[in-house]
C-alpha positions, 0 to 999 in steps of 0.5 A: 841777496837778503839779510846775511843775519838769516839763513837764506835758502836759494835755489841754484840755476847752473847752465854750462856752455861748451866750446869745441877745442881750439875755438878762436872766435869771440863768443856770444851765447844764446839768450838763456831763460832762467828756471826762476827769476833771479837777482844775482849771477856769477860767471865762471870759465875754463880756459887756457891762455897762452903767454900774453893772451887773455879773455874778457867775460861779459854778462847781461840780463833781461828785466821786464822784457828789456836787456841791461847793458853788458856788465864786465865780469872780469878779465882773465889771463894766466900771465901775472903782469896785472894788466889782463887779469882783474875785475872791473869797477865801478859798475853801478847803474839803475839795473844793478852793480857788480861786486868783484865777481857777482852781478847784483840786480835791483829788480828780478831778471828772467834771462841772461846772455854771456859773451866772451872776447878772446885776445891773442898774445904777442905770439898771435896764439889765442886762448882756448876756451872750454867752458863757461858757467852761470849760476844764479839765485832765486829772487824770492828769498825764504827764511827758515830755522835750520835743522838737520835732514830727517834721514841720514844721507848715503854721503854721511860717513864719506870722507875724502883724503884731501891733503892739509895745507895752511894759508898762514905760510912763511913765504908770502911774496911781497905780502900779496893781498895782505899775505898768507893770512888772506890766502884762504881761497888759493890755499883751498884750491891748492888742497883740492888740486893736490888731492886730484894730483895724488888720486890720479897721479898727476903731479903737475896739478900739485901747486904750492900755496904761494904760487896759487895766491900769485896766480889768482891775484886780482889787483883791482879787488886787491885779493886772491878770493875772486871766485871765478879766478880761482876756478880759472886757475885750476883750469889752466893746469888741466882741471875743470870746474865752475862756481855754483850756488847750491840750494842746500847742504844736502846738495853737496852729497852727489859731489862728495859721493863722486869723490869730489871735494868742494870749496865753500864760501862762509861768513862768520859772526862771533859765536856762530861756528864752534871750533873755528880758528877765528872768532869771526870773518867777513868772508872765508873759504875752506874745503869740505871733504866729507860728512861724519856719520851723523852729518856734521861737516868735515873740513880742511880749514886753511886758517888753522895751523898744521896739525889742526887743519882738519876740523869738524863743524856742527851741521846746523852751524856750518849751514848757517854761516855758509847759506847766510854768508854766501848763499851756498857758493862752492867751487866745483873742481875736478878732472874734465871727464868726471865733471861731464856727468854733472853739467846740465 
């Protein structure tokens, strides 16, 4: 994905495959040609897994007119026993490797194919799969000095009323994945789910942080920050979403204007993000709830303590730690009907 010391501009390529409700067969997609050659890909999915059931998602790509092996992109189940919810490692060969949730390639690919295998639980009930998304990057990585957009966007001045929650909670069952200090991803998802619960009066979407952490935990990764697992968790509660790699900070506008907050993945070195409650982080997730009238980024940063969670970050600095950290990764989570207009 390039040198993380640089601001990296990537173009998103998101394709969504929809399944009829109640689909029970294993699924292999058509071969999808990418708009641009790519060197990394992330799969995400929406599913309901009845007790004891699970799914396995696999991905292969085409490099120089031949297909790679099938790479395991994760086993998912709502069940918390740890047997059927985990990433797979090691996966490393001449074509590429899987880093928890991301397939990284050694040479550019021009097409991909995804496969989802569904497995019934003890009661014989199969998972119901409703969506699979693949997001890729461009293999040609360009760098440039970051600067604000020349004109204000209609999204500037837009702020969503996302409830504030801290990951540094007292209740850390079994100090899972290091306890609350490491729960940035499920806490961010919990905030977004609480936002939709309040906005649409669906209290069942409001899930406490410790439960969100427990229900997204990946024992192989030993963490709660597996990107597709967090989206899948929200889908188990009736919301929908996907992991997407956005090409620019301005690409957030259409979601925020539609009332959809985003969860963004960043990486911070000392001095890179003024006002943050941490001097550095190798990986962190937080909620983007809007922009100020001058385009600075309004966040709910879960690492902050209550009363200090809403933090405004300078636009250029946020762009740098987001693009340079994850290449523009966000979670898009919203009610299914609202997200239908964004599938492409």
